[in-house]
matplotlib code that plots the C-alpha trace (Angstrom):
import matplotlib.pyplot as plt

x = [100.9, 99.8, 100.1, 103.6, 104.8, 103.7, 105.2, 108.5, 111.5, 113.1, 116.5, 118.2, 121.9, 123.4, 127.1, 129.1, 129.0, 125.3, 122.2, 121.2, 117.7, 116.9, 113.7, 112.4, 110.1, 107.5, 106.4, 103.0, 102.6, 104.6, 101.6, 101.7, 103.0, 105.7, 105.7, 108.7, 108.0, 109.3, 106.8, 108.9, 111.2, 109.9, 111.5, 110.2, 112.6, 116.1, 117.7, 115.3, 113.9, 111.7, 111.2, 107.8, 106.6, 102.8, 99.8, 101.0, 97.7, 98.1, 101.7, 100.8, 98.5, 101.2, 104.0, 102.0, 101.3, 105.1, 106.0, 103.5, 105.0, 108.5, 107.6, 105.7, 108.7, 111.0, 108.7, 108.4, 112.0, 113.9, 115.8, 115.2, 113.0, 115.0, 114.6, 113.4, 110.8, 109.3, 109.4, 107.7, 105.0, 104.2, 104.2, 101.8, 99.4, 99.7, 99.2, 96.0, 94.3, 94.8, 92.7, 89.2, 86.5, 85.6, 89.2, 91.8, 95.5, 97.6, 98.9, 102.4, 105.9, 108.5, 112.3, 113.4, 116.9, 118.3, 120.5, 120.1, 122.6, 121.8, 122.5, 124.1, 123.0, 120.1, 118.0, 114.6, 112.0, 108.3, 105.4, 101.6, 101.3, 103.2, 106.3, 109.7, 113.3, 116.8, 118.9, 122.3, 120.9, 117.5, 114.9, 111.1, 108.7, 108.9, 111.7, 112.6, 113.8, 116.3, 117.4, 118.1, 120.1, 122.3, 122.7, 123.6, 126.5, 127.7, 127.3, 130.5, 131.2, 133.0, 131.5, 131.7, 128.6, 129.5, 130.0, 126.5, 125.0, 126.7, 125.5, 121.9, 122.0, 123.4, 120.6, 118.0, 119.7, 119.5, 116.0, 114.2, 112.5, 114.2, 117.5, 119.0, 118.9, 117.9, 118.0, 114.3, 113.3, 115.3, 114.9, 117.6, 118.2, 120.8, 121.1, 124.6, 127.0, 126.8, 130.6, 132.2, 135.3, 133.6, 130.6, 128.4, 125.1, 123.3, 121.0, 118.5, 119.2, 117.6, 120.1, 119.7, 119.5, 123.2, 124.3, 121.7, 122.8, 126.5, 125.5, 123.2, 125.8, 128.4, 125.9, 125.0, 128.7, 129.5, 126.6, 127.7, 131.3, 130.1, 127.9, 130.7, 133.1, 130.5, 130.3, 134.0]
y = [-122.5, -125.6, -127.7, -126.4, -127.0, -130.7, -131.2, -132.8, -130.5, -128.8, -127.3, -124.9, -124.1, -121.5, -121.5, -119.7, -123.0, -123.8, -124.2, -127.4, -128.2, -131.2, -132.4, -135.1, -137.6, -138.8, -142.4, -142.5, -146.3, -149.3, -150.3, -147.1, -147.5, -144.9, -143.1, -142.6, -138.9, -136.4, -135.2, -132.4, -131.3, -129.7, -128.2, -124.8, -124.2, -125.4, -122.8, -123.0, -125.6, -125.5, -127.4, -127.7, -127.9, -127.9, -129.1, -130.7, -130.0, -126.3, -126.4, -128.0, -125.1, -122.5, -124.6, -124.9, -121.2, -120.5, -122.8, -121.0, -117.6, -118.8, -120.2, -117.0, -114.9, -117.2, -117.1, -113.2, -112.2, -115.3, -115.6, -117.3, -115.4, -113.6, -115.6, -112.8, -111.7, -115.2, -115.5, -112.1, -112.9, -116.2, -114.4, -111.7, -114.5, -116.0, -112.7, -112.1, -115.0, -113.4, -110.3, -111.5, -113.4, -116.7, -117.5, -119.3, -118.7, -121.4, -123.7, -124.0, -122.6, -122.7, -122.7, -121.5, -122.3, -121.1, -118.9, -115.9, -113.8, -110.7, -112.0, -115.5, -118.3, -117.4, -118.9, -117.6, -118.6, -117.7, -118.3, -118.4, -114.6, -113.8, -112.5, -113.7, -113.1, -114.1, -116.5, -118.1, -121.1, -121.7, -124.3, -124.7, -127.3, -129.5, -128.5, -125.5, -123.6, -126.3, -126.7, -123.0, -123.1, -125.8, -124.0, -120.8, -122.6, -124.9, -122.7, -121.2, -118.8, -120.3, -123.8, -126.3, -127.9, -131.2, -129.5, -127.9, -131.4, -132.8, -129.9, -130.3, -134.1, -133.4, -131.0, -133.5, -136.2, -134.1, -132.8, -136.0, -138.3, -141.5, -142.5, -143.5, -141.5, -143.6, -142.6, -143.5, -140.9, -138.1, -136.0, -133.7, -131.6, -129.1, -126.2, -125.9, -125.5, -128.2, -127.6, -126.1, -124.9, -123.0, -121.8, -121.3, -123.1, -124.3, -127.2, -128.5, -132.0, -134.4, -136.6, -140.4, -143.1, -144.0, -140.5, -140.1, -143.4, -142.2, -138.9, -140.6, -143.2, -140.4, -138.5, -141.6, -142.5, -138.9, -139.0, -142.4, -141.2, -138.1, -140.1, -142.6, -139.7, -138.2, -141.5, -141.5]
z = [246.3, 248.2, 245.0, 244.4, 247.9, 247.6, 244.2, 243.6, 244.0, 241.0, 240.9, 238.4, 238.3, 235.8, 234.7, 232.0, 230.0, 230.2, 232.5, 234.3, 235.3, 237.6, 239.2, 241.5, 239.6, 242.1, 241.6, 243.4, 243.1, 242.1, 239.9, 238.0, 234.5, 233.9, 230.6, 228.4, 228.1, 230.7, 233.3, 234.8, 231.9, 228.7, 225.7, 224.7, 221.8, 220.7, 223.1, 226.0, 228.4, 231.5, 234.7, 236.4, 240.0, 240.6, 238.6, 235.4, 233.5, 234.2, 233.1, 229.8, 228.9, 229.6, 227.9, 224.7, 224.8, 225.2, 222.3, 220.1, 221.1, 220.4, 216.9, 216.0, 216.9, 214.9, 211.9, 212.1, 212.8, 211.6, 214.9, 218.2, 220.7, 223.4, 226.6, 229.0, 226.4, 226.3, 230.1, 230.5, 228.0, 229.8, 233.2, 231.8, 230.9, 234.4, 236.1, 234.1, 235.8, 239.2, 238.3, 237.7, 239.6, 238.2, 237.3, 239.4, 239.1, 237.4, 240.1, 238.8, 239.2, 236.5, 236.2, 232.8, 231.6, 228.3, 226.2, 223.8, 222.0, 224.1, 227.6, 227.2, 229.5, 231.9, 234.6, 235.6, 238.2, 238.0, 240.4, 240.0, 240.6, 237.4, 239.2, 237.8, 238.6, 237.3, 239.4, 239.4, 241.2, 242.8, 243.7, 243.7, 244.9, 248.1, 250.5, 248.4, 251.4, 252.4, 248.8, 248.4, 251.6, 250.2, 246.9, 248.7, 250.5, 247.6, 244.5, 243.2, 240.4, 237.4, 237.8, 234.9, 233.5, 235.1, 238.5, 238.1, 237.4, 240.5, 242.6, 241.4, 242.1, 245.5, 246.3, 245.2, 247.3, 250.5, 250.0, 248.8, 251.3, 250.1, 251.7, 248.3, 245.1, 242.1, 238.4, 237.9, 240.5, 238.8, 235.6, 234.4, 231.3, 230.2, 227.7, 226.6, 223.6, 220.9, 220.5, 223.5, 221.5, 218.8, 220.9, 217.9, 218.7, 221.8, 222.3, 224.8, 225.9, 228.4, 230.2, 229.6, 232.3, 232.1, 232.8, 235.7, 237.2, 237.3, 239.0, 241.5, 242.4, 243.0, 245.2, 247.2, 247.7, 248.9, 251.3, 252.7, 253.1, 254.9, 257.2, 258.0, 258.8, 261.1, 263.2, 263.8]

ax = plt.figure().add_subplot(projection="3d")
ax.plot(x, y, z, "-o")
ax.set_aspect("equal")
plt.show()
């Protein structure tokens, strides 16, 4: 739990049109070469993504296990794995590591965002103990309590996917240590309809730098305007 509380914040927001996952990307040193692959966002299947807070090496083990489970289900039944079934399988594995001496729990929490034909778009949070729960909006990692307080105030039923992205960016802006939110310090992904009109298929997509820059600039401008109004 200590590793999770010191990890960068991760935020999830569910809407009727999709699920948004956003996370703080901590840059420990200016000398560190940043990779092109995502550290906090991972694709489990075409209809399912996950955000990570905690020890990345622990997360990689569980993510690989979840991907195998999803592909085995697809090969056996010729349809995507139901989301809660995959989450429960992974949490059972996490819970097993809390039962025996000589093993330590996985030091990682997850936010799962995805869709299935049974329940539509869903957002789940799991912790190292193996507990999980469904949420409309939630946060994990550093300053999770403050982030959840903002979500509780700002979240509204019937939000669009764009509004969910703006809310997730706003939460990161208010919970991160830096005064200005920059695209290089944020990772964001979404699971949504490929075609919003036909609503036939969903896809997992990671937002590119151009999209993140626009969201960050909007959040910074809103914060500056709010600060200026408060001084008057």
